C-alpha angles and dihedrals in degrees: 000000000000113000117243118186129182119206109203112198122198102187096176099037096132097050092039089055093054094043091052090053098040116049091187091072104100120219091212096064125064112265127195140172121223140194135186116258119178093330094314128105108231133182114252100175135013132190127228094269092052091047090052092060094048104269119140139171113278094035119127115254091233091057090047092054089051091057096038114021092180094054116139114226133198131167115259122243107202093179092056092047091050091049090050091051090050090050091052090049089054090046089055085064086088086077102036137351089227102084130138139175114251117202117307100314111026144076129203120217120186102199099173106144094007104077095083089063089067101038099271140313095295090053091050092051093046094047093045095051094042092054096043092049089045087061087058097255123135105233144170129179143187131197119211141147092256133043091231097056092043090051093050095047094046092056104032109022092080094229142042109274142171118228119200127212110286094022098086097092094055094037096059100031094093095043121106118270089247086072088081091070093246127162112267091245093055092045090051092050091051091048092053088056091054095257098127100141130055089236090060088073095056099083095040119105110253093226091057093052092047093047092052103038105014124244096302096087094046092044094051090049091049091049092051092049094044097247091121123037116243112197124211117214109214119228090238133026108271110244111229090215114051133149130190132203122190125189127218087218126026116260128212109163117107093231092053091050091049092050091049090051092049090053091051092048092052092051094044092048090053091053091049092049092053089054094042089239134134129202128241097178128029125190125198119195120194116199114203128205092246091065097258126112139199128213128209123185134186132185135204132209091224131029112268141165099186105134095200093051093046090049089057091053091050092047097081093049094047088068088069094053115119107202093190109190090347143302115256103175136028123194123190122190135179098224096180122031137174136193111277124182119233114272130227112258109251114239119236111279094016123119123234122221093223109121094021131110132016093329093062091048091051091049093053094045093044094052091047100043103019126264090249088070095054122085136172125218120228127197117255130196100254135104092213112101095222092052101036092090134037136186110268095220120237095334105100098178114054132199114290090234092064096053099071089050090068095036095056099039106113093200093056093044089061092055128074120258091225118059123185115249088239126010111258120220117237128205117236113223096186131043117276118260118254093238090059095253120145120281115271091238130025141159123238128168091354094304129108114230123196118198120242103162134013135185126189161330112246110179115211120185125200122255103267093202096063136048111239119178090203092062103045090120093068127227121010131210109215124204132188110217139178120202129213091270095053099258113145118209138175111228133180137191114223117227101034097262099327114147119261092024121150132242124229139184110229105169148006124227119223 
């Protein structure tokens, strides 16, 4: 596939950002942004009116006031401008997932394979510039087979143009040498030698250019002409499965958004089925007519491509969608996928198991609370209660073969599911029983507990082959108790029946 790259240039991004935020900044008066540099106040950005009277970035503020006494000045915020440029690069994702920030005032868009969705390359260029300028940003763009030629034409051709394959050499020949993205010092040296246009380099021997200026000049020329590949790193990983839905008229009703999502889910599920893949994370991006966008993401414990089930997971988050003045484009992507074997087609009237069981519960909890807050316990070879289970890492749903092992283990069934992080000492309020059973009344966590039922003891000894600070007291006698109010606790006596031992609460039964 032939590469097609758009270079979007925003020459007045800094001043446009401030003017969009501050209505008091007049467009009739020169307007500049400044920053301190070694004790001097220098211009960092100028608008069109300031540029018309001779002001330029790098000029001292005192000199600027001499040329334009009525100039309006505000401090520059490079962080805010950088954030705005990143936002615009993400917004360009409505055209292609392959977008990247270029420098401090540009965005790359690789639209290879995407132009037909918008009616062709000319339609993409026209729509992009119309929308960006509609957001009150000065913009110019160029479309070419290479990033280098697109960059040069966007900034020095004087107008937005489209360059076809095989036209790059002639298209950039008359452009200034700075169009090769050279350092100012190198560009100035070339200019002093009479090499002011890119075409002036064409007849020169390559060895001569490399010997005089290093390989940077020759490499930039090769990149612009397509002799050397120049990759573009997208801002975000490009999802291999991605579907787009554009509306002739912006939508805003919740039912319309839900129907649009269902259509995207059906198409995306079909693509996943053809590749025998299932999704673990799905991302929905809603592009609004005012240039803003909103992202919604869901995750699943197991790979799935069931559109009805995914629509249910999205349903709760769609309630938080703010359509603003209307949503014009929806993009759905399967950001994380896994191999998933083909499934048996469900007969009419039969029920599918998708969305049932522990996996569905984990999906609902994970999307509400965050999957980082969910963990699964896994059995571990140890008779000690605080080592008998471990967190199973990021895998929430284990193998089905491991579940019965826990379910049918008598030892684990006699122990509470929830153990305290550290055993908490309780205070006996009655003398201990002669048989070593727990006291009939004790205080724990500021509450008095009176025994009603007891079961035990279960003696657990420490592992003699390892040093464990939690078991320095030796063997423990564990008891299951129920108090007068129905609370069920797991107690132990430290020391295995030794006199003057202490009592602790180690767990709580559900």
